[in-house]
N, C-alpha and C positions, 0 to 999 in steps of 0.2 A: 563292134569291131571284132574281127576274127584274126587270130594270130596262130601261126604254125611255128613251133619251136622244134628244131632238129638239132639235138644235142646228144652225143654218145654217152656222156656222163649223166645218168639218171638223176642223181642228187642235185647236181648243178642246174639241170633243166627244171626240176621241181622248184628250186629257189627262184629262178626267173619267173616261173608260172605264178608263184605266190605273190610276187611283186606286181604282176600284170593284172591279175584277176580283180583286185580292188579298184582298178581303173576302168572297170566294166569291159574288160577284154575277154572274149571267149577264146580260151587257149586250148590248143591241141598239142600235146607233147609226144614226140616220137624219138626213137634212138637210132634209127637206121635210115640211110639214104633211100633204100627200096620202099620202106613204109611211107616216107615223105613223097616219093614219086607217085605212089598209088593214091595218096590223099589229094595231091594236086590235080589228079585226073578227075576226082569226084566231088571235091569240096572247094568252095571259094574262100580265099583268104585275102585280107587286106595287107598283111605284112608277114614276112617269113624271117624268123631269127635263125640263122644258119651257122653252125660251127664249121669253119673252113676245113678242118681236118677231122672227118668222121672216121670212126673205127670200122664202119661197115658202109661202104658206098662213097659216092663222089658228090661233094658239095657243089661243084660247078655244074654237074649234071642236074642237080635239084634246081639250082638257080636258072639254068637254061630252060628246063621244062616249065618252071613258073613263068618265065618271060614269054614263052610260046603259048601256054594254055591260059595264063592269067596275067596279061600285060599290065594290069593296074596294081598288081601285088608288088610292093616294095620289099627289098631284101636288106636285112641288117646282118652283115657278116661279123662273126665273133671268132677270135682265135687266141691261142696261147703260144703261137709260133711267130717267127719273123717273116713267113711267107707273105708276099704282097705288101710288106711294110712300107714300100715305096709308093703306095697308092695305086699301083697298076691294076688292082682288083676292079677299079672302076672302068678300065679299058676292056677287061675280060668279061664283065658281067654288066649288061646294060641296065639291069634293074637294081644294081647295088646302090644303096643310099647312104650307108654308114659302114665303117670298118672299125671295130672296137676290140680291145683286149678282153680276154676272159675275166681278168681281174677287175674290170670296171665295176664299181659298186652297183649292186642290183637295182637300186633306186634310179641311178643315172641311166642304166640300160633300159629300164621300164619307161622312163621319160622319152628317150629317143624312139623306142618302139612305138609308143603311143602317138608320138608326133607323126611318124611315117606311116602309121596305120590309120590315122584319122580319115574318116570317109569324106569324100567330096561329093557334091550333087551328081556328077557324072558317074562316079564309081557306084554310088547308091542306086542309081537308075539301072546300071548293068546288073547289079546284084538282084534287083527286083525282077528284071527280065529273066535272068537265069533260074531263079527260084519259082517263077510263076508259070 
């Protein structure tokens, strides 16, 4: 499984990465929306962990490009704000699968990410075609 973490706080992103790697998740951690956009163009991901409020770039732009370029990649939004606390993020982002607080215990976040990043036979076939 491949996960992209887009988190402006490097230390928090590394904590999440440390919880995902023991679950056999190949994690790429970036701190800006621009870097995430570039990676989405070149690398396949099963799941994107995306801070809703990036210090550099737009989380919704990242989610939109992921939906366009990698429609099988699920997005787990994480935030420390009340933006979209009404659940409307699921109306704005077709690939949103979860909306969690930044303070969620890392083990719980890892379990959610692992669940939404688990490969299906169809997704695995598309990965094989894209790599081959």
